[in-house]
C-alpha positions in Angstrom: 118.4 -21.3 47.8 119.0 -24.1 45.8 115.7 -25.0 43.8 113.6 -28.5 44.6 114.7 -31.7 44.3 112.2 -32.5 41.8 112.9 -30.0 39.1 115.3 -31.9 37.7 115.7 -29.0 34.5 116.9 -26.6 36.5 120.2 -29.2 37.4 121.0 -30.0 34.2 120.6 -26.4 32.7 117.4 -25.0 31.5 117.3 -21.4 31.8 114.3 -19.5 33.0 113.5 -16.8 30.3 112.7 -13.9 32.9 114.1 -12.9 36.1 112.3 -10.9 38.0 113.9 -9.1 40.8 111.6 -6.6 42.6 110.1 -3.9 40.4 112.6 -4.6 37.7 112.4 -7.4 35.2 115.4 -8.6 33.4 115.6 -9.7 30.0 118.3 -12.3 29.2 119.6 -12.5 25.5 121.4 -15.8 26.1 122.3 -17.6 22.9 125.6 -16.3 23.1 126.0 -17.7 26.5 124.5 -20.8 25.8 126.5 -21.3 22.7 129.3 -20.6 24.2 128.0 -24.1 26.5 127.4 -26.3 23.5 130.6 -25.6 22.1 132.4 -26.2 25.1 130.3 -29.4 25.6 130.9 -30.3 21.6 134.7 -29.6 22.4 135.0 -31.7 25.7 133.2 -34.9 23.9 135.3 -34.5 21.3 138.7 -34.6 23.1 137.2 -37.7 25.3 136.6 -39.4 22.3 139.6 -39.1 19.9 142.4 -37.1 22.4 143.8 -40.0 23.4 147.3 -40.2 22.3 150.1 -38.2 23.7 152.4 -37.7 21.0 151.9 -34.1 18.8 151.6 -33.8 15.1 148.4 -36.6 14.6 145.2 -35.9 12.6 143.0 -36.6 15.8 145.1 -33.5 17.0 144.7 -31.0 14.1 140.9 -32.0 14.3 140.7 -30.8 17.7 142.8 -27.8 17.4 140.3 -26.7 14.8 137.1 -27.1 16.2 139.0 -25.6 19.4 139.8 -22.2 17.9 136.0 -20.8 17.5 135.2 -21.8 20.7 138.7 -20.0 22.3 137.7 -16.9 19.9 134.1 -17.2 21.7 135.3 -17.5 25.1 137.7 -14.5 24.7 134.8 -12.6 22.8 132.3 -13.4 25.6 134.8 -12.7 28.4 133.2 -11.8 31.2 134.2 -13.4 34.7 132.3 -13.7 38.0 132.7 -10.3 39.9 134.9 -10.7 43.2 136.0 -9.1 46.1 139.2 -6.9 46.1 140.9 -9.7 48.1 140.1 -12.4 46.3 140.4 -10.8 42.7 143.8 -11.6 42.6 143.2 -15.2 43.4 140.9 -15.7 40.3 143.7 -14.0 37.5 146.1 -16.3 39.0 145.1 -19.1 36.5 144.4 -16.6 33.4 148.2 -15.4 34.2 149.6 -18.5 34.4 147.6 -19.4 31.0 149.0 -16.5 29.5 152.4 -17.0 30.9 152.8 -20.7 29.6 151.6 -19.5 26.1 153.6 -16.2 26.4 156.6 -18.4 26.6 156.3 -20.6 24.3 155.4 -18.4 21.6 159.0 -16.2 22.6 161.1 -20.1 22.3 159.9 -19.5 18.6 161.5 -16.1 18.0 164.4 -16.4 15.9 167.8 -14.9 17.2 171.0 -13.7 15.9 174.1 -16.7 15.7 175.6 -14.4 18.4 172.7 -14.6 21.1 171.4 -18.5 20.5 174.8 -19.6 20.4 175.3 -18.4 24.0 172.3 -20.3 25.4 173.7 -23.6 27.3 173.4 -26.7 26.3 173.4 -24.8 22.3 177.4 -25.9 21.8 176.4 -29.2 20.4 174.4 -27.5 17.9 177.2 -24.7 16.6 179.6 -27.4 16.6 177.4 -29.2 13.8 177.3 -26.2 11.9 180.9 -25.5 12.3 181.5 -29.4 11.3 179.3 -28.7 8.1 181.1 -25.6 6.5 177.8 -24.0 7.1 177.6 -20.7 8.4 175.5 -20.2 11.7 172.1 -19.2 11.1 169.5 -17.5 12.9 167.7 -19.9 15.3 165.2 -20.0 17.9 165.7 -20.6 21.2 163.8 -23.8 21.4 166.0 -26.5 19.8 163.3 -28.3 18.2 161.0 -25.1 16.8 158.7 -27.9 15.1 158.0 -29.4 17.8 157.1 -26.6 20.0 154.9 -25.4 17.8 153.4 -28.3 17.5 152.8 -27.9 21.3 151.9 -24.5 21.3 149.1 -25.4 19.3 147.9 -28.7 21.5 147.5 -25.8 24.6 144.3 -24.4 22.5 142.0 -26.8 23.5 142.6 -26.9 27.2 142.7 -23.2 27.2 139.6 -22.8 25.2 137.6 -25.2 27.8 138.8 -23.7 30.9 138.1 -20.0 29.5 134.3 -21.3 28.9 133.7 -22.8 31.8 134.8 -20.0 33.5 131.8 -18.0 32.6 129.3 -21.0 32.4 127.2 -21.1 35.3 126.4 -24.2 37.9 124.2 -26.1 36.1 125.7 -26.1 33.1 128.9 -27.2 34.7 127.0 -30.0 36.2 126.4 -31.3 33.0 129.7 -31.5 31.7 130.4 -33.3 34.5 127.7 -35.7 33.3 129.1 -36.1 29.6 133.1 -37.1 31.3 130.8 -39.8 33.2 128.9 -40.8 29.9 132.1 -41.2 28.1 133.5 -43.1 31.2 130.9 -45.5 31.1 131.5 -45.8 27.8 135.2 -46.7 27.9 134.4 -49.2 30.7 132.1 -51.3 28.4 134.8 -50.6 25.4 137.7 -51.6 27.6 136.3 -54.8 28.3 135.4 -55.5 25.0 139.1 -55.1 24.0 140.2 -57.8 26.5 137.7 -60.4 25.5 139.0 -59.5 21.9 142.6 -59.6 22.4 145.8 -58.2 20.7 145.6 -56.8 17.1 141.8 -56.5 17.6 139.8 -53.6 15.1 138.8 -51.8 18.1 142.0 -50.6 19.2 142.3 -46.7 17.5 146.0 -46.5 17.6 148.9 -48.3 16.1 151.5 -47.9 19.3 149.4 -49.3 22.4 148.7 -51.6 25.2 148.1 -54.2 23.2 147.0 -56.9 26.2 145.6 -54.4 28.3 141.8 -52.6 28.0 142.5 -48.7 27.0 139.7 -47.5 26.1 139.5 -44.6 23.7 143.2 -44.1 24.4 146.5 -45.2 23.4 148.0 -45.7 26.6 146.9 -47.7 29.7 148.0 -45.1 32.3 146.1 -42.4 30.8 143.4 -44.9 30.8 143.5 -45.3 34.4 143.7 -41.7 35.1 140.0 -41.1 33.3 138.7 -43.9 35.2 139.3 -42.8 38.8 139.0 -38.9 37.7 135.0 -40.2 36.7 135.2 -42.3 40.1 135.3 -38.8 41.6 132.5 -37.3 40.0 130.5 -40.5 39.9 130.4 -40.5 43.7 129.5 -36.9 43.5 126.4 -37.6 41.7 125.8 -40.7 44.3 125.5 -38.4 46.9 123.5 -36.3 45.4 120.8 -39.2 44.3 121.1 -40.0 47.9 120.4 -36.8 49.1 117.3 -36.9 46.5 116.4 -40.2 47.7 116.3 -39.2 51.5 114.1 -36.3 50.3 111.3 -38.3 48.2 112.3 -42.0 49.0 109.6 -44.5 46.9 107.5 -41.7 45.4 109.3 -40.8 42.7 111.0 -44.0 41.4 113.4 -42.0 39.4 115.9 -41.2 42.4 115.8 -44.9 43.5 116.8 -45.2 40.1 119.3 -42.8 39.7 121.6 -44.0 43.2 122.0 -47.5 41.5 122.8 -46.5 38.6 125.3 -44.2 40.3 126.6 -46.6 42.8 127.0 -49.5 39.6 128.9 -46.7 37.7 131.4 -46.5 40.7 131.2 -50.3 41.0 132.3 -50.3 37.2 135.1 -47.6 37.3 137.1 -49.5 40.4 137.0 -52.8 38.8 137.8 -51.4 35.6 141.2 -50.4 36.9 142.3 -54.2 37.1 141.7 -54.3 33.8 144.2 -51.6 32.9 146.3 -52.9 35.0 148.1 -49.5 35.7 150.2 -49.3 38.6 149.9 -45.8 39.3 146.5 -46.0 38.3 145.7 -48.6 41.2 147.3 -46.5 43.7 145.7 -43.2 42.6 142.5 -45.0 42.7 142.8 -46.0 46.1 143.7 -42.1 47.2 140.8 -41.6 45.1 138.8 -43.8 46.8 140.1 -42.3 50.1 139.0 -38.8 49.1 135.6 -40.1 48.4 135.2 -41.2 51.6 136.4 -37.2 53.0 133.7 -36.2 50.7 131.1 -38.3 52.0 132.5 -36.9 55.9 131.7 -33.2 54.8 128.2 -33.8 54.0 126.4 -32.3 56.9 124.5 -34.2 59.3 121.2 -32.8 59.2 121.4 -33.7 55.4 122.4 -37.2 56.3 119.5 -40.4 56.8 119.9 -43.3 58.9 121.4 -45.6 56.0 124.2 -43.0 55.7 126.2 -42.2 52.4 129.4 -43.5 53.8 128.1 -46.8 54.9 127.0 -47.0 51.3 130.2 -46.2 49.8 131.9 -48.5 52.3 129.7 -51.3 50.7 130.6 -50.4 47.4 134.4 -50.6 48.5 134.1 -53.6 49.9 132.1 -55.3 46.7 134.6 -53.7 44.0 137.7 -55.3 46.1 135.7 -58.6 45.9 135.1 -58.4 41.9 138.8 -57.0 41.7 140.1 -60.0 43.5 138.2 -62.5 41.7 139.0 -60.8 38.3 142.7 -60.2 37.9 144.4 -60.3 41.3 146.8 -62.3 39.6 147.2 -59.8 36.5 147.7 -57.0 39.0 150.4 -58.5 40.8 152.6 -59.4 38.0 152.4 -55.9 37.5 154.2 -54.8 41.0 156.6 -58.1 40.8 159.2 -56.1 39.1 161.9 -54.5 40.6 161.6 -50.3 40.7 165.2 -50.1 40.7 165.3 -52.0 36.8 162.5 -49.7 35.7 163.6 -47.4 32.8 161.7 -44.4 34.3 164.3 -43.8 37.1 166.9 -43.7 34.6 164.6 -41.2 32.5 164.3 -39.1 35.6 167.5 -39.0 36.1 168.8 -38.6 32.9 166.4 -35.3 32.1 167.2 -34.0 35.9 170.8 -33.6 34.8 169.8 -32.2 31.5 167.2 -29.5 32.8 170.2 -28.1 35.2 172.6 -28.0 31.9 169.8 -26.2 30.2 168.9 -24.0 33.3 167.7 -21.1 33.3 165.6 -20.7 29.9 165.3 -24.7 28.8 165.8 -26.0 25.8 161.6 -24.9 24.2 158.1 -26.9 24.9 158.1 -30.2 23.3 161.8 -30.9 22.5 162.0 -33.5 25.2 162.7 -36.6 22.3 164.9 -34.7 20.1 167.0 -33.9 23.4 167.3 -36.8 25.3 169.4 -38.4 23.4 172.3 -36.0 23.6 172.1 -36.4 27.0 171.8 -39.7 27.4 174.6 -42.0 29.0 175.5 -45.4 27.3 175.5 -47.5 30.7 171.7 -46.5 31.1 170.7 -47.6 27.6 167.9 -50.5 27.7 167.1 -53.1 25.3 164.2 -52.3 23.0 163.2 -49.2 25.0 162.9 -45.6 23.6 162.5 -42.2 25.7 159.2 -40.4 24.2 158.5 -38.9 27.3 160.2 -38.3 30.6 158.0 -40.3 32.5 157.6 -37.7 35.0 155.9 -34.6 33.5 157.5 -31.8 35.8 161.1 -32.9 35.6 160.3 -32.3 31.8 158.6 -29.4 32.5 161.6 -28.1 33.7 163.9 -29.4 30.7 161.9 -27.8 29.0 161.1 -24.0 30.5 163.5 -23.8 32.6 163.1 -21.4 35.4 159.7 -20.3 33.8 158.5 -23.6 34.2 159.0 -23.4 38.1 157.3 -19.9 38.2 154.3 -21.3 36.5 154.3 -24.2 38.5 154.8 -22.1 41.7 151.6 -19.9 41.1 149.5 -22.9 40.0 150.1 -24.9 43.1 149.8 -21.5 45.4 146.3 -21.1 43.6 145.0 -24.0 44.3 146.1 -24.4 47.8 143.7 -21.3 48.3 140.9 -22.5 46.2 141.1 -25.9 48.0 141.1 -24.3 51.7 137.9 -22.2 50.1 136.1 -25.3 48.7 136.8 -27.6 51.6 135.8 -25.3 54.7 132.8 -26.8 56.4 129.4 -25.4 55.4 126.3 -25.4 57.4 123.9 -27.1 54.3 124.1 -29.6 51.7 125.3 -28.2 48.1 125.9 -30.2 45.1 127.9 -27.6 43.5 130.6 -27.5 46.6 130.9 -31.2 46.3 131.6 -31.1 42.6 134.2 -28.5 43.1 135.5 -30.7 46.0 135.7 -33.4 43.7 137.6 -31.2 41.5 140.1 -30.2 44.0 140.9 -34.0 44.1 141.1 -34.3 40.1 143.7 -31.6 39.9 145.8 -33.1 42.6 145.9 -36.5 41.6 146.6 -35.9 37.9 149.5 -33.6 39.3 150.8 -36.9 41.7 150.2 -38.9 38.4 152.4 -36.6 36.1 155.4 -37.4 38.9 155.2 -40.6 37.1 153.7 -40.3 33.9 152.4 -38.2 31.7 148.4 -37.8 31.4 148.4 -34.6 30.6 150.2 -34.5 27.7 146.8 -36.0 25.9 144.5 -34.4 24.6 141.8 -35.9 26.7 142.8 -35.2 30.0 144.4 -32.0 29.3 140.3 -31.1 28.6 139.3 -33.0 31.9 142.0 -31.4 33.7 140.9 -28.0 32.4 137.8 -28.5 33.2 138.2 -29.1 36.8 140.2 -26.0 37.0 137.4 -24.3 35.4 135.1 -25.6 38.3 137.2 -24.3 41.0 136.6 -21.2 39.8 133.7 -18.8 41.1 130.7 -19.5 38.6 128.7 -16.0 37.2 126.2 -16.2 39.3 127.0 -17.4 43.0 123.6 -19.3 43.6 124.0 -21.2 40.4 120.1 -21.3 40.6 119.9 -19.2 36.7 122.5 -18.6 34.2 123.6 -14.8 34.0 122.7 -13.4 31.6 125.4 -12.7 28.4 123.4 -9.3 27.8 120.7 -7.5 29.5 118.0 -4.8 29.1 116.4 -3.6 31.8 112.4 -2.7 31.3 110.7 -1.2 33.9 107.6 -3.4 35.0 104.1 -2.2 35.7 103.2 -0.6 38.9 102.5 -3.0 41.6 98.9 -2.6 43.2 98.6 -1.1 46.8 97.2 -4.4 48.4 99.7 -6.3 47.2 102.6 -4.5 48.3 101.3 -4.6 52.0 101.5 -8.6 52.2 104.9 -8.4 49.9 107.4 -9.4 53.0 104.5 -12.4 54.0 104.2 -13.6 50.3 108.4 -14.1 49.8 109.0 -17.1 49.1 106.4 -19.3 50.6 107.5 -22.7 49.3 110.5 -23.7 47.8 109.7 -23.1 43.9 111.3 -23.3 40.3 112.5 -20.3 39.0 109.7 -19.8 36.2 107.2 -20.5 39.0 108.2 -17.6 41.7 107.3 -14.7 40.1 103.2 -16.2 39.3 103.5 -16.9 42.9 104.8 -13.4 44.8 101.9 -11.7 42.4 99.2 -13.8 43.6 99.9 -15.2 47.0 97.8 -13.9 50.0 95.6 -11.6 48.1 92.3 -11.3 49.7 89.2 -12.3 47.8 85.7 -11.0 48.8 83.8 -13.8 47.1 85.8 -16.8 48.2 83.9 -19.1 51.0 85.0 -19.2 54.4 88.0 -21.2 55.7 88.8 -22.4 51.9 91.9 -22.8 50.0 92.3 -21.9 46.3 92.7 -24.8 44.2 96.3 -22.6 43.0 99.6 -21.8 44.8 98.4 -18.9 46.8 97.2 -19.1 50.6 94.2 -19.0 52.5 91.1 -16.3 51.7 88.5 -15.1 53.3 85.0 -14.2 52.8 84.7 -12.0 55.7 87.5 -10.0 57.3 87.0 -11.6 60.7 90.3 -13.8 60.3 92.0 -11.0 58.4 95.3 -10.1 59.5 96.0 -6.5 61.2 97.4 -5.1 58.6 94.5 -5.7 55.8 91.6 -4.7 58.7 93.8 -1.7 59.3 93.5 -0.8 55.7 90.0 -1.8 55.2 89.2 0.5 57.9 91.1 3.7 56.1 89.2 2.5 52.7 
């Protein structure tokens, strides 16, 4: 059973120092796990703030990688995945195997090979001819055609890998806190984007030299990646709006905090939708519409007994209507301008065609991770050259992935797709009770799916920020260390025998079991005091504590008590 709604600390990760389990008291030594949580929070926050560029080798990327290395080492040292039954154990291993395969293949592409080996690989004829023209003996070369770019791409995997491995070991309350970090940065990005529009191009609040100067970009260099953060945060804010709605149903006006929480979540949803019009990203706008449909699906998955007359579906419909009106009033003309261009004239079409042809030529081993920019000009046709256009990416990350890794890319994508499909079926299965953690996992499925769709026309996962969000969503799809999610699973435990329980307390253990929905730190006290007979208590008077009714005489005692009193 989840903790009561009025104990807010149980939702943001406060951990009880002791857990009582029958006659055994488990003492939790949790500093390593708490350190893992704080390290993951810091890396995630840093990635969202300074990881907005897609070009590798920047100083911000180096900073992110340096602060991620300790987190990765701690996550590997502390590794203790959630236990699973035999039928599901292999499913939980798939993402780890995919990550290990990606890192291993990339590292193998940097191993020097003798000339007779690398010269026989597909697509290396031009390199060999260049050496022969210069009269230079063929040297040992790695499989990658641009080893420095592949090395930089290998280092870029440290950030998402560290976040993913850390999230897999965090409990449910800690994972909720990480989603709140994403929402906080997204809200700050909305304010920053509005300020960027107000100051115009060339403002001092744009953090990258190459950026969309006439649109809002937030902490990113590209408006498309800014839009990706907005629709991801929109899904998370919708889940928290649903949670606030559940608390509002339970307490209403008795607790104004939950009213403010619901209002704040709805305002944030409106702001995130309105910010899409400031970014003017075509892919972002279309995927934001898909995200709105996903939010409605999340609302329909709420069990009927958890709904009220003012259902969350009606509230969300009102939010969408208001956001549509605001978007039309704010920048409808600017949005339509982005869709006026002929798709056939878009450079992305030529990029995708050339990338597909190059990938087919370089099959089965690819050219090396991160080598697109160095390789694309070799295969680009003269008739496809566009003025003032430079192909730094394929704008189709799946094709670019195939170009760089060959058949290994297809294996990795197929394995990841199967795992995601199985987890989506398990997470979206209808439940009898409402659960915040289940809703967050469903939103994580939508986030991963939307980012994969976005990668068909752009490259959001090439940025450190969106790679971190993607890793967070994948980690949230893994089972937490404790299925209940109430208390963090201890990193290391020591079992201490508790003193023997008195006989008269054990006789009423069944009756005293969970008389109320209490926070974890109060359960031990209640189970020790509830329903204990006290001869000195007045008749038919309740005690001032959390115990049940006591009697002065044994007339109103339960039959079990009367029998024991006669025996004694």
